PDB file of N, CA, C and O in Angstrom:
ATOM      1  N   UNK A   1       2.159  -6.184 -15.241  1.00  0.00           N
ATOM      2  CA  UNK A   1       0.847  -6.287 -14.636  1.00  0.00           C
ATOM      3  C   UNK A   1       0.479  -4.950 -13.996  1.00  0.00           C
ATOM      4  O   UNK A   1       1.225  -4.422 -13.171  1.00  0.00           O
ATOM      5  N   UNK A   2      -0.654  -4.420 -14.374  1.00  0.00           N
ATOM      6  CA  UNK A   2      -1.065  -3.115 -13.849  1.00  0.00           C
ATOM      7  C   UNK A   2      -1.601  -3.222 -12.422  1.00  0.00           C
ATOM      8  O   UNK A   2      -1.303  -2.372 -11.583  1.00  0.00           O
ATOM      9  N   UNK A   3      -2.384  -4.255 -12.144  1.00  0.00           N
ATOM     10  CA  UNK A   3      -3.000  -4.406 -10.826  1.00  0.00           C
ATOM     11  C   UNK A   3      -2.415  -5.588 -10.078  1.00  0.00           C
ATOM     12  O   UNK A   3      -2.112  -6.629 -10.662  1.00  0.00           O
ATOM     13  N   UNK A   4      -2.262  -5.408  -8.784  1.00  0.00           N
ATOM     14  CA  UNK A   4      -1.706  -6.449  -7.918  1.00  0.00           C
ATOM     15  C   UNK A   4      -2.770  -6.964  -6.961  1.00  0.00           C
ATOM     16  O   UNK A   4      -3.625  -6.207  -6.502  1.00  0.00           O
ATOM     17  N   UNK A   5      -2.711  -8.245  -6.668  1.00  0.00           N
ATOM     18  CA  UNK A   5      -3.561  -8.807  -5.616  1.00  0.00           C
ATOM     19  C   UNK A   5      -3.022  -8.330  -4.269  1.00  0.00           C
ATOM     20  O   UNK A   5      -1.849  -7.972  -4.159  1.00  0.00           O
ATOM     21  N   UNK A   6      -3.866  -8.324  -3.258  1.00  0.00           N
ATOM     22  CA  UNK A   6      -3.416  -7.882  -1.938  1.00  0.00           C
ATOM     23  C   UNK A   6      -2.300  -8.772  -1.411  1.00  0.00           C
ATOM     24  O   UNK A   6      -1.399  -8.299  -0.718  1.00  0.00           O
ATOM     25  N   UNK A   7      -2.358 -10.044  -1.735  1.00  0.00           N
ATOM     26  CA  UNK A   7      -1.300 -10.963  -1.310  1.00  0.00           C
ATOM     27  C   UNK A   7       0.042 -10.570  -1.928  1.00  0.00           C
ATOM     28  O   UNK A   7       1.087 -10.675  -1.286  1.00  0.00           O
ATOM     29  N   UNK A   8       0.000 -10.115  -3.185  1.00  0.00           N
ATOM     30  CA  UNK A   8       1.229  -9.680  -3.853  1.00  0.00           C
ATOM     31  C   UNK A   8       1.778  -8.398  -3.224  1.00  0.00           C
ATOM     32  O   UNK A   8       2.989  -8.236  -3.074  1.00  0.00           O
ATOM     33  N   UNK A   9       0.881  -7.504  -2.863  1.00  0.00           N
ATOM     34  CA  UNK A   9       1.297  -6.255  -2.214  1.00  0.00           C
ATOM     35  C   UNK A   9       1.932  -6.569  -0.863  1.00  0.00           C
ATOM     36  O   UNK A   9       2.975  -6.013  -0.518  1.00  0.00           O
ATOM     37  N   UNK A  10       1.302  -7.457  -0.103  1.00  0.00           N
ATOM     38  CA  UNK A  10       1.841  -7.841   1.204  1.00  0.00           C
ATOM     39  C   UNK A  10       3.226  -8.463   1.053  1.00  0.00           C
ATOM     40  O   UNK A  10       4.131  -8.175   1.835  1.00  0.00           O
ATOM     41  N   UNK A  11       3.383  -9.310   0.052  1.00  0.00           N
ATOM     42  CA  UNK A  11       4.678  -9.942  -0.177  1.00  0.00           C
ATOM     43  C   UNK A  11       5.735  -8.909  -0.568  1.00  0.00           C
ATOM     44  O   UNK A  11       6.865  -8.953  -0.083  1.00  0.00           O
ATOM     45  N   UNK A  12       5.361  -7.990  -1.441  1.00  0.00           N
ATOM     46  CA  UNK A  12       6.317  -6.974  -1.887  1.00  0.00           C
ATOM     47  C   UNK A  12       6.767  -6.086  -0.738  1.00  0.00           C
ATOM     48  O   UNK A  12       7.932  -5.693  -0.677  1.00  0.00           O
ATOM     49  N   UNK A  13       5.855  -5.765   0.174  1.00  0.00           N
ATOM     50  CA  UNK A  13       6.202  -4.917   1.317  1.00  0.00           C
ATOM     51  C   UNK A  13       6.700  -5.720   2.514  1.00  0.00           C
ATOM     52  O   UNK A  13       7.110  -5.155   3.528  1.00  0.00           O
ATOM     53  N   UNK A  14       6.659  -7.051   2.382  1.00  0.00           N
ATOM     54  CA  UNK A  14       7.106  -7.955   3.444  1.00  0.00           C
ATOM     55  C   UNK A  14       6.334  -7.720   4.750  1.00  0.00           C
ATOM     56  O   UNK A  14       6.911  -7.620   5.832  1.00  0.00           O
ATOM     57  N   UNK A  15       5.010  -7.636   4.602  1.00  0.00           N
ATOM     58  CA  UNK A  15       4.115  -7.502   5.754  1.00  0.00           C
ATOM     59  C   UNK A  15       2.993  -8.521   5.608  1.00  0.00           C
ATOM     60  O   UNK A  15       2.875  -9.189   4.581  1.00  0.00           O
ATOM     61  N   UNK A  16       2.182  -8.631   6.637  1.00  0.00           N
ATOM     62  CA  UNK A  16       1.056  -9.566   6.614  1.00  0.00           C
ATOM     63  C   UNK A  16      -0.145  -8.929   5.919  1.00  0.00           C
ATOM     64  O   UNK A  16      -0.286  -7.707   5.882  1.00  0.00           O
ATOM     65  N   UNK A  17      -0.998  -9.778   5.374  1.00  0.00           N
ATOM     66  CA  UNK A  17      -2.187  -9.346   4.652  1.00  0.00           C
ATOM     67  C   UNK A  17      -3.095  -8.430   5.475  1.00  0.00           C
ATOM     68  O   UNK A  17      -3.600  -7.448   4.931  1.00  0.00           O
ATOM     69  N   UNK A  18      -3.326  -8.708   6.773  1.00  0.00           N
ATOM     70  CA  UNK A  18      -4.180  -7.793   7.551  1.00  0.00           C
ATOM     71  C   UNK A  18      -3.653  -6.357   7.597  1.00  0.00           C
ATOM     72  O   UNK A  18      -4.438  -5.411   7.661  1.00  0.00           O
ATOM     73  N   UNK A  19      -2.341  -6.194   7.566  1.00  0.00           N
ATOM     74  CA  UNK A  19      -1.784  -4.837   7.562  1.00  0.00           C
ATOM     75  C   UNK A  19      -2.115  -4.129   6.252  1.00  0.00           C
ATOM     76  O   UNK A  19      -2.393  -2.929   6.256  1.00  0.00           O
ATOM     77  N   UNK A  20      -2.091  -4.843   5.145  1.00  0.00           N
ATOM     78  CA  UNK A  20      -2.450  -4.251   3.859  1.00  0.00           C
ATOM     79  C   UNK A  20      -3.923  -3.855   3.871  1.00  0.00           C
ATOM     80  O   UNK A  20      -4.283  -2.772   3.410  1.00  0.00           O
ATOM     81  N   UNK A  21      -4.760  -4.724   4.393  1.00  0.00           N
ATOM     82  CA  UNK A  21      -6.191  -4.417   4.489  1.00  0.00           C
ATOM     83  C   UNK A  21      -6.424  -3.175   5.351  1.00  0.00           C
ATOM     84  O   UNK A  21      -7.285  -2.354   5.037  1.00  0.00           O
ATOM     85  N   UNK A  22      -5.663  -3.037   6.432  1.00  0.00           N
ATOM     86  CA  UNK A  22      -5.795  -1.862   7.300  1.00  0.00           C
ATOM     87  C   UNK A  22      -5.359  -0.592   6.564  1.00  0.00           C
ATOM     88  O   UNK A  22      -5.988   0.454   6.722  1.00  0.00           O
ATOM     89  N   UNK A  23      -4.305  -0.669   5.773  1.00  0.00           N
ATOM     90  CA  UNK A  23      -3.849   0.491   4.998  1.00  0.00           C
ATOM     91  C   UNK A  23      -4.901   0.913   3.982  1.00  0.00           C
ATOM     92  O   UNK A  23      -5.108   2.104   3.749  1.00  0.00           O
ATOM     93  N   UNK A  24      -5.560  -0.064   3.384  1.00  0.00           N
ATOM     94  CA  UNK A  24      -6.614   0.237   2.415  1.00  0.00           C
ATOM     95  C   UNK A  24      -7.815   0.852   3.129  1.00  0.00           C
ATOM     96  O   UNK A  24      -8.366   1.855   2.676  1.00  0.00           O
ATOM     97  N   UNK A  25      -8.215   0.249   4.241  1.00  0.00           N
ATOM     98  CA  UNK A  25      -9.378   0.739   4.991  1.00  0.00           C
ATOM     99  C   UNK A  25      -9.161   2.174   5.468  1.00  0.00           C
ATOM    100  O   UNK A  25     -10.097   2.974   5.468  1.00  0.00           O
ATOM    101  N   UNK A  26      -7.946   2.501   5.872  1.00  0.00           N
ATOM    102  CA  UNK A  26      -7.643   3.855   6.353  1.00  0.00           C
ATOM    103  C   UNK A  26      -7.536   4.864   5.209  1.00  0.00           C
ATOM    104  O   UNK A  26      -7.545   6.072   5.442  1.00  0.00           O
ATOM    105  N   UNK A  27      -7.436   4.367   3.975  1.00  0.00           N
ATOM    106  CA  UNK A  27      -7.279   5.261   2.827  1.00  0.00           C
ATOM    107  C   UNK A  27      -5.831   5.590   2.520  1.00  0.00           C
ATOM    108  O   UNK A  27      -5.542   6.320   1.571  1.00  0.00           O
ATOM    109  N   UNK A  28      -4.927   5.057   3.316  1.00  0.00           N
ATOM    110  CA  UNK A  28      -3.510   5.343   3.119  1.00  0.00           C
ATOM    111  C   UNK A  28      -2.978   4.708   1.830  1.00  0.00           C
ATOM    112  O   UNK A  28      -2.106   5.266   1.165  1.00  0.00           O
ATOM    113  N   UNK A  29      -3.516   3.535   1.490  1.00  0.00           N
ATOM    114  CA  UNK A  29      -3.125   2.845   0.263  1.00  0.00           C
ATOM    115  C   UNK A  29      -4.366   2.701  -0.613  1.00  0.00           C
ATOM    116  O   UNK A  29      -5.264   1.927  -0.281  1.00  0.00           O
ATOM    117  N   UNK A  30      -4.431   3.430  -1.719  1.00  0.00           N
ATOM    118  CA  UNK A  30      -5.608   3.354  -2.589  1.00  0.00           C
ATOM    119  C   UNK A  30      -5.746   1.967  -3.224  1.00  0.00           C
ATOM    120  O   UNK A  30      -4.763   1.353  -3.638  1.00  0.00           O
ATOM    121  N   UNK A  31      -6.984   1.498  -3.287  1.00  0.00           N
ATOM    122  CA  UNK A  31      -7.276   0.202  -3.907  1.00  0.00           C
ATOM    123  C   UNK A  31      -8.676   0.265  -4.500  1.00  0.00           C
ATOM    124  O   UNK A  31      -9.471   1.144  -4.166  1.00  0.00           O
ATOM    125  N   UNK A  32      -8.962  -0.681  -5.384  1.00  0.00           N
ATOM    126  CA  UNK A  32     -10.300  -0.770  -5.953  1.00  0.00           C
ATOM    127  C   UNK A  32     -10.857  -2.160  -5.684  1.00  0.00           C
ATOM    128  O   UNK A  32     -10.123  -3.143  -5.589  1.00  0.00           O
ATOM    129  N   UNK A  33     -12.184  -2.207  -5.563  1.00  0.00           N
ATOM    130  CA  UNK A  33     -12.854  -3.486  -5.373  1.00  0.00           C
ATOM    131  C   UNK A  33     -13.456  -3.909  -6.706  1.00  0.00           C
ATOM    132  O   UNK A  33     -14.117  -3.122  -7.382  1.00  0.00           O
ATOM    133  N   UNK A  34     -13.220  -5.142  -7.065  1.00  0.00           N
ATOM    134  CA  UNK A  34     -13.713  -5.694  -8.321  1.00  0.00           C
ATOM    135  C   UNK A  34     -14.842  -6.676  -7.987  1.00  0.00           C
ATOM    136  O   UNK A  34     -14.640  -7.646  -7.256  1.00  0.00           O
ATOM    137  N   UNK A  35     -16.005  -6.414  -8.520  1.00  0.00           N
ATOM    138  CA  UNK A  35     -17.125  -7.309  -8.257  1.00  0.00           C
ATOM    139  C   UNK A  35     -17.622  -7.204  -6.826  1.00  0.00           C
ATOM    140  O   UNK A  35     -17.195  -6.327  -6.075  1.00  0.00           O
ATOM    141  N   UNK A  36     -18.504  -8.081  -6.461  1.00  0.00           N
ATOM    142  CA  UNK A  36     -19.110  -8.016  -5.139  1.00  0.00           C
ATOM    143  C   UNK A  36     -18.591  -9.044  -4.159  1.00  0.00           C
ATOM    144  O   UNK A  36     -19.184  -9.239  -3.098  1.00  0.00           O
ATOM    145  N   UNK A  37     -17.497  -9.706  -4.493  1.00  0.00           N
ATOM    146  CA  UNK A  37     -17.013 -10.787  -3.641  1.00  0.00           C
ATOM    147  C   UNK A  37     -15.807 -10.386  -2.801  1.00  0.00           C
ATOM    148  O   UNK A  37     -15.078 -11.249  -2.311  1.00  0.00           O
ATOM    149  N   UNK A  38     -15.596  -9.110  -2.637  1.00  0.00           N
ATOM    150  CA  UNK A  38     -14.481  -8.666  -1.805  1.00  0.00           C
ATOM    151  C   UNK A  38     -13.123  -8.833  -2.457  1.00  0.00           C
ATOM    152  O   UNK A  38     -12.117  -8.974  -1.762  1.00  0.00           O
ATOM    153  N   UNK A  39     -13.078  -8.820  -3.786  1.00  0.00           N
ATOM    154  CA  UNK A  39     -11.815  -8.936  -4.508  1.00  0.00           C
ATOM    155  C   UNK A  39     -11.233  -7.539  -4.672  1.00  0.00           C
ATOM    156  O   UNK A  39     -11.802  -6.694  -5.363  1.00  0.00           O
ATOM    157  N   UNK A  40     -10.096  -7.307  -4.032  1.00  0.00           N
ATOM    158  CA  UNK A  40      -9.455  -6.002  -4.065  1.00  0.00           C
ATOM    159  C   UNK A  40      -8.179  -6.061  -4.886  1.00  0.00           C
ATOM    160  O   UNK A  40      -7.485  -7.078  -4.911  1.00  0.00           O
ATOM    161  N   UNK A  41      -7.881  -4.955  -5.555  1.00  0.00           N
ATOM    162  CA  UNK A  41      -6.651  -4.836  -6.329  1.00  0.00           C
ATOM    163  C   UNK A  41      -6.026  -3.470  -6.067  1.00  0.00           C
ATOM    164  O   UNK A  41      -6.717  -2.473  -5.861  1.00  0.00           O
ATOM    165  N   UNK A  42      -4.695  -3.461  -6.083  1.00  0.00           N
ATOM    166  CA  UNK A  42      -3.928  -2.223  -5.912  1.00  0.00           C
ATOM    167  C   UNK A  42      -3.161  -1.993  -7.208  1.00  0.00           C
ATOM    168  O   UNK A  42      -2.453  -2.877  -7.691  1.00  0.00           O
ATOM    169  N   UNK A  43      -3.311  -0.816  -7.753  1.00  0.00           N
ATOM    170  CA  UNK A  43      -2.580  -0.475  -8.968  1.00  0.00           C
ATOM    171  C   UNK A  43      -1.094  -0.333  -8.631  1.00  0.00           C
ATOM    172  O   UNK A  43      -0.728   0.305  -7.644  1.00  0.00           O
ATOM    173  N   UNK A  44      -0.254  -0.934  -9.460  1.00  0.00           N
ATOM    174  CA  UNK A  44       1.192  -0.907  -9.198  1.00  0.00           C
ATOM    175  C   UNK A  44       1.699   0.523  -9.003  1.00  0.00           C
ATOM    176  O   UNK A  44       2.531   0.774  -8.132  1.00  0.00           O
ATOM    177  N   UNK A  45       1.199   1.458  -9.812  1.00  0.00           N
ATOM    178  CA  UNK A  45       1.622   2.861  -9.704  1.00  0.00           C
ATOM    179  C   UNK A  45       1.259   3.440  -8.333  1.00  0.00           C
ATOM    180  O   UNK A  45       2.039   4.198  -7.756  1.00  0.00           O
ATOM    181  N   UNK A  46       0.085   3.089  -7.813  1.00  0.00           N
ATOM    182  CA  UNK A  46      -0.333   3.581  -6.489  1.00  0.00           C
ATOM    183  C   UNK A  46       0.548   2.992  -5.397  1.00  0.00           C
ATOM    184  O   UNK A  46       0.866   3.669  -4.420  1.00  0.00           O
ATOM    185  N   UNK A  47       0.944   1.729  -5.559  1.00  0.00           N
ATOM    186  CA  UNK A  47       1.852   1.120  -4.581  1.00  0.00           C
ATOM    187  C   UNK A  47       3.184   1.847  -4.594  1.00  0.00           C
ATOM    188  O   UNK A  47       3.739   2.132  -3.533  1.00  0.00           O
ATOM    189  N   UNK A  48       3.708   2.155  -5.778  1.00  0.00           N
ATOM    190  CA  UNK A  48       4.978   2.882  -5.868  1.00  0.00           C
ATOM    191  C   UNK A  48       4.865   4.277  -5.255  1.00  0.00           C
ATOM    192  O   UNK A  48       5.795   4.739  -4.595  1.00  0.00           O
ATOM    193  N   UNK A  49       3.734   4.947  -5.468  1.00  0.00           N
ATOM    194  CA  UNK A  49       3.512   6.263  -4.858  1.00  0.00           C
ATOM    195  C   UNK A  49       3.479   6.142  -3.334  1.00  0.00           C
ATOM    196  O   UNK A  49       4.031   6.985  -2.627  1.00  0.00           O
ATOM    197  N   UNK A  50       2.835   5.096  -2.838  1.00  0.00           N
ATOM    198  CA  UNK A  50       2.780   4.857  -1.389  1.00  0.00           C
ATOM    199  C   UNK A  50       4.193   4.665  -0.832  1.00  0.00           C
ATOM    200  O   UNK A  50       4.543   5.240   0.199  1.00  0.00           O
ATOM    201  N   UNK A  51       4.992   3.864  -1.512  1.00  0.00           N
ATOM    202  CA  UNK A  51       6.362   3.610  -1.058  1.00  0.00           C
ATOM    203  C   UNK A  51       7.172   4.900  -1.058  1.00  0.00           C
ATOM    204  O   UNK A  51       7.889   5.177  -0.096  1.00  0.00           O
ATOM    205  N   UNK A  52       7.070   5.686  -2.113  1.00  0.00           N
ATOM    206  CA  UNK A  52       7.806   6.955  -2.173  1.00  0.00           C
ATOM    207  C   UNK A  52       7.369   7.913  -1.068  1.00  0.00           C
ATOM    208  O   UNK A  52       8.192   8.633  -0.504  1.00  0.00           O
ATOM    209  N   UNK A  53       6.073   7.920  -0.760  1.00  0.00           N
ATOM    210  CA  UNK A  53       5.573   8.770   0.325  1.00  0.00           C
ATOM    211  C   UNK A  53       6.136   8.321   1.669  1.00  0.00           C
ATOM    212  O   UNK A  53       6.432   9.156   2.524  1.00  0.00           O
ATOM    213  N   UNK A  54       6.287   7.003   1.867  1.00  0.00           N
ATOM    214  CA  UNK A  54       6.856   6.510   3.115  1.00  0.00           C
ATOM    215  C   UNK A  54       8.328   6.902   3.231  1.00  0.00           C
ATOM    216  O   UNK A  54       8.805   7.229   4.317  1.00  0.00           O
ATOM    217  N   UNK A  55       9.050   6.867   2.097  1.00  0.00           N
ATOM    218  CA  UNK A  55      10.441   7.322   2.111  1.00  0.00           C
ATOM    219  C   UNK A  55      10.521   8.795   2.489  1.00  0.00           C
ATOM    220  O   UNK A  55      11.371   9.186   3.289  1.00  0.00           O
ATOM    221  N   UNK A  56       9.649   9.606   1.924  1.00  0.00           N
ATOM    222  CA  UNK A  56       9.638  11.041   2.229  1.00  0.00           C
ATOM    223  C   UNK A  56       9.322  11.265   3.704  1.00  0.00           C
ATOM    224  O   UNK A  56       9.934  12.113   4.353  1.00  0.00           O
ATOM    225  N   UNK A  57       8.373  10.508   4.226  1.00  0.00           N
ATOM    226  CA  UNK A  57       8.014  10.633   5.639  1.00  0.00           C
ATOM    227  C   UNK A  57       9.193  10.239   6.527  1.00  0.00           C
ATOM    228  O   UNK A  57       9.456  10.896   7.534  1.00  0.00           O
ATOM    229  N   UNK A  58       9.893   9.190   6.167  1.00  0.00           N
ATOM    230  CA  UNK A  58      11.053   8.748   6.950  1.00  0.00           C
ATOM    231  C   UNK A  58      12.143   9.814   6.941  1.00  0.00           C
ATOM    232  O   UNK A  58      12.742  10.104   7.976  1.00  0.00           O
ATOM    233  N   UNK A  59      12.400  10.403   5.755  1.00  0.00           N
ATOM    234  CA  UNK A  59      13.407  11.463   5.670  1.00  0.00           C
ATOM    235  C   UNK A  59      13.029  12.647   6.545  1.00  0.00           C
ATOM    236  O   UNK A  59      13.878  13.232   7.218  1.00  0.00           O
ATOM    237  N   UNK A  60      11.742  12.995   6.528  1.00  0.00           N
ATOM    238  CA  UNK A  60      11.257  14.115   7.330  1.00  0.00           C
ATOM    239  C   UNK A  60      11.449  13.842   8.819  1.00  0.00           C
ATOM    240  O   UNK A  60      11.870  14.724   9.568  1.00  0.00           O
ATOM    241  N   UNK A  61      11.142  12.624   9.242  1.00  0.00           N
ATOM    242  CA  UNK A  61      11.296  12.264  10.645  1.00  0.00           C
ATOM    243  C   UNK A  61      12.766  12.274  11.063  1.00  0.00           C
ATOM    244  O   UNK A  61      13.093  12.701  12.170  1.00  0.00           O
ATOM    245  N   UNK A  62      13.657  11.803  10.174  1.00  0.00           N
ATOM    246  CA  UNK A  62      15.084  11.803  10.473  1.00  0.00           C
ATOM    247  C   UNK A  62      15.602  13.232  10.565  1.00  0.00           C
ATOM    248  O   UNK A  62      16.369  13.561  11.470  1.00  0.00           O
ATOM    249  N   UNK A  63      15.185  14.077   9.633  1.00  0.00           N
ATOM    250  CA  UNK A  63      15.614  15.481   9.662  1.00  0.00           C
ATOM    251  C   UNK A  63      15.104  16.179  10.904  1.00  0.00           C
ATOM    252  O   UNK A  63      15.796  17.027  11.468  1.00  0.00           O
ATOM    253  N   UNK A  64      13.908  15.836  11.338  1.00  0.00           N
ATOM    254  CA  UNK A  64      13.317  16.465  12.518  1.00  0.00           C
ATOM    255  C   UNK A  64      14.061  16.065  13.787  1.00  0.00           C
ATOM    256  O   UNK A  64      14.180  16.859  14.720  1.00  0.00           O
ATOM    257  N   UNK A  65      14.566  14.814  13.817  1.00  0.00           N
ATOM    258  CA  UNK A  65      15.280  14.322  14.990  1.00  0.00           C
ATOM    259  C   UNK A  65      16.684  14.909  15.081  1.00  0.00           C
ATOM    260  O   UNK A  65      17.238  15.013  16.176  1.00  0.00           O
ATOM    261  N   UNK A  66      17.258  15.288  13.962  1.00  0.00           N
ATOM    262  CA  UNK A  66      18.654  15.761  13.943  1.00  0.00           C
ATOM    263  C   UNK A  66      18.794  17.144  14.507  1.00  0.00           C
ATOM    264  O   UNK A  66      19.901  17.680  14.560  1.00  0.00           O
TER     265      UNK A  66
END
């Protein structure tokens, strides 16, 4: 599946749906809106890029603390 529902993204990241919506609103997690009914989708590749960026940020913070 190329696109994920926000509920699927929240489940995969083990967070609540409002947090996913906040990430999208801030631009931190790219998403697209389909139609005019507020249906949002996140491309699986973009989710993986987001996760990898968070890993890089965590490594940077750990290195900075050491």
